MIMI-336122 format. One line per field, with one value per residue: x, y, z of N, C-alpha, C in turn; residue number from 1. Coordinates in steps of 0.1 Angstrom, whole numbers, plus 5000, padded with zeros to 4 digits. Each point is the difference from the previous one (the first is absolute). Layout:
! residues N
nxx <- (X,...)
nyy <- (Y,...)
nzz <- (Z,...)
caxx <- (X,...)
cayy <- (Y,...)
cazz <- (Z,...)
cxx <- (X,...)
cyy <- (Y,...)
czz <- (Z,...)
num <- (NUM,...)
This chain:
! residues 113
nxx <- (5009,5008,5006,4980,5012,5017,4999,5014,4990,5010,4997,5007,5004,4993,5007,5017,4994,5004,5011,5010,4989,5008,5009,4988,4990,4992,5007,4997,4992,4999,4997,4998,4990,4997,4993,4991,4999,5002,4992,4996,5010,5004,5011,4999,4998,4995,5005,5000,5003,4990,4985,5002,5004,4982,4995,5005,4996,4984,5000,5001,4984,4994,4996,4992,5004,4995,5009,4986,5013,5012,4996,4988,5012,5002,4988,5007,5014,4998,4993,4995,4994,5001,4993,4998,4989,4993,5009,4997,4985,5007,5005,4995,4990,5006,5005,5012,5004,5004,4984,4998,5002,4996,5011,5007,4991,5006,5011,5002,4996,5013,5008,4993,5001)
nyy <- (4985,5000,4984,4991,5003,4996,4996,5006,4993,4993,4991,4992,5010,4992,4985,5006,5002,4995,4996,5007,5000,4986,5000,5001,4987,5011,5012,5015,5010,5007,4993,5003,5011,4991,4993,5005,5001,4991,4992,5006,4996,4985,5001,5006,4990,5002,5019,5009,5003,5000,4999,5005,5002,4990,5005,5020,4998,5002,5021,4994,5001,5001,4989,5000,4987,4996,4990,4998,4996,5022,5002,4991,4992,5009,4994,4989,5004,5012,5001,5014,4986,4993,4986,4991,5000,5006,4998,4991,5008,4999,4992,4993,5010,4993,4986,4999,5001,5012,5002,5010,5016,5009,4995,5014,4997,4994,5006,5009,4991,4990,5009,4995,4989)
nzz <- (5006,5009,4997,5001,5015,4997,5013,5002,5008,5002,5001,5003,4995,4987,4995,5005,4992,4993,5001,4999,4985,5002,4983,4998,4995,5010,4994,5008,4998,5011,4995,4993,5009,5006,4997,4989,5006,5005,4985,5005,5017,4996,5003,4983,4999,4985,4993,4989,5002,5010,4991,4993,5008,5010,4993,4995,5011,4999,4992,4998,4985,5003,4989,5012,5002,5003,5000,4992,4998,5000,4984,4996,5000,4997,4988,4999,5005,4992,5014,4999,5006,4990,4997,4993,5003,5014,5002,4997,5006,5011,5001,4991,5007,5011,4998,4987,4991,5005,5005,4992,5010,5004,5006,4996,4990,4999,4999,4988,4988,5005,4997,4987,5003)
caxx <- (4990,5012,5001,5001,4989,5009,5005,5006,5005,5005,4994,5005,4993,4987,5000,5001,4995,4986,5003,5000,4984,4989,4983,5002,5001,4993,5000,4990,5004,5009,5011,5008,5004,5010,5013,5008,5002,5012,5012,5006,5004,5014,5010,5003,5016,5006,4994,5008,5014,5011,5004,5010,5012,5016,5004,5014,5010,5000,5001,5019,5007,4991,4996,4984,4991,4994,4996,4991,5005,5011,4989,4994,5007,5000,4985,4995,5007,5001,4992,4989,5007,4985,4991,5003,4990,5002,5008,5000,4998,5010,5013,4992,4998,5016,5006,4998,5004,5017,4995,5008,4988,5005,4997,4989,4986,4996,4996,4987,4989,4993,4994,4985,4986)
cayy <- (5013,5003,5011,5008,5012,5006,4994,4988,5002,4989,4996,4998,5012,5001,4996,5010,5011,4986,4996,5008,5008,4989,5006,4988,5001,5012,5011,5009,5009,5005,4991,5005,5016,5005,4991,5008,5014,4990,4996,5014,5011,4988,5007,4988,4988,4998,5003,4999,5006,4985,4987,4999,5000,4990,4985,5005,4993,4988,5001,4996,5004,5015,5003,5000,4988,4990,4991,4997,4988,4995,5008,4988,4994,5008,5002,4990,5004,5009,5014,4992,4988,4999,4997,4997,5008,5012,5004,4995,5013,5012,4993,5001,5008,5016,4991,4996,4986,4989,4998,5014,5008,5017,5003,5023,5002,4991,5004,5005,4994,4993,5007,5009,4990)
cazz <- (4994,4994,4984,4991,4999,4996,5006,4996,5013,5002,5004,5013,5008,5004,5004,5014,5005,5005,5012,5008,5002,5002,4989,4997,4986,4999,5014,5005,4988,5014,5001,4984,4996,5006,4996,4990,5007,5006,4989,4997,4999,4993,4991,4989,5002,4993,4988,4982,4998,5012,4998,4998,5003,4998,4990,4994,5006,4990,4988,4997,4993,5001,4991,5008,5004,5009,4998,5003,5007,5009,5012,5005,5016,5010,5002,5002,5012,5008,5002,5006,4989,4984,4990,4990,4995,5001,4996,4983,4990,5002,4989,4990,4984,5000,4996,4989,4993,5005,5014,5010,5008,4999,5009,5003,4997,5012,5012,5000,4999,5011,5017,4998,5006)
cxx <- (5009,5009,4991,4989,5015,5016,5008,5011,5007,4989,5007,4993,4986,4992,5001,4982,4979,5003,4998,4986,4991,4985,4998,4992,4995,4999,4989,5006,5009,5020,5005,5006,5015,5016,5004,5008,5016,5009,5001,5002,5012,5008,4999,5015,5003,4996,5003,5010,5015,4995,5006,5013,5006,4990,5012,5016,5000,5006,5017,5008,4999,4987,4986,5000,5005,4996,4986,4995,5001,4980,4995,5008,4997,4988,4997,5005,5003,4992,4983,4994,4989,5004,5015,4989,5005,5017,5000,4989,5004,5014,4997,5000,5009,5012,5002,5005,5012,4999,5013,4986,5008,4991,4991,4992,4992,4995,4989,4990,4990,4996,4993,4993,4996)
cyy <- (5018,5008,5005,5020,5006,4998,4981,4991,4981,4990,4999,5013,4996,4990,5003,5006,4988,4994,5009,5007,4989,5003,4986,5007,5007,5014,5004,5013,5009,4989,4996,5008,5002,4987,5008,5014,4997,5000,5016,5007,5000,5005,4990,4992,5004,5002,4991,5004,4985,4990,5003,5002,4989,4987,5000,4985,4979,4999,4993,5014,5018,5004,5003,4987,4990,4982,4991,4983,5003,5011,4995,4997,5015,5007,4991,4994,5006,5012,4987,4988,5002,4994,5000,5001,5017,5005,4998,5009,5011,5004,4997,5009,5014,4989,5007,4991,4992,4999,5007,5002,5016,5002,5004,4995,4982,5006,5013,4997,4993,5015,5013,4994,4994)
czz <- (5000,4989,4992,5003,4996,5010,4998,5007,5001,5007,5015,5008,5005,5013,5017,5005,5000,5012,5012,5009,4999,4994,4991,4982,4995,5005,4993,4989,5008,5006,4991,4997,5011,4996,4989,5006,5005,4994,4985,5001,5007,4992,4988,5003,4990,4984,4991,5003,5012,4993,4981,4999,5007,4988,4992,5013,4986,4986,4999,4988,5005,4990,5007,4987,5012,4997,5006,5013,5014,5013,5006,5010,5010,5008,5012,5016,5009,5005,4998,4987,4988,5001,4986,4986,4998,4990,4984,5000,5001,4989,4988,4988,4998,4988,4992,4990,5007,5012,5011,5005,4994,5016,5011,4989,5009,5020,5001,5001,5016,5014,4994,4996,5015)
num <- (1,2,3,4,5,6,7,8,9,10,11,12,13,14,15,16,17,18,19,20,21,22,23,24,25,26,27,28,29,30,31,32,33,34,35,36,37,38,39,40,41,42,43,44,45,46,47,48,49,50,51,52,53,54,55,56,57,58,59,60,61,62,63,64,65,66,67,68,69,70,71,72,73,74,75,76,77,78,79,80,81,82,83,84,85,86,87,88,89,90,91,92,93,94,95,96,97,98,99,100,101,102,103,104,105,106,107,108,109,110,111,112,113)
């Protein structure tokens, strides 16, 4: 719900709020507003520039590309755990014929959603 409202919280933070508040599957509107306000006041963990810099470490020749296989490996093993289907949905549309990804374009597209 928070993502649909324009926020981008990490799963661990959401789980912490749910567990600490003993929230069930349903919450009332005032509780949602309170949770939204909590998350909206938190600083952004990483923006487009931060993500681009991070991917540059995997861009050995400085061409703005990263291997689709390397991207899949990162998404499956680092940070919030994603399923293979989620990774495919995110990566496949951005792969070129050689299996490489323009990481800045992919990052812009993912952050816009």
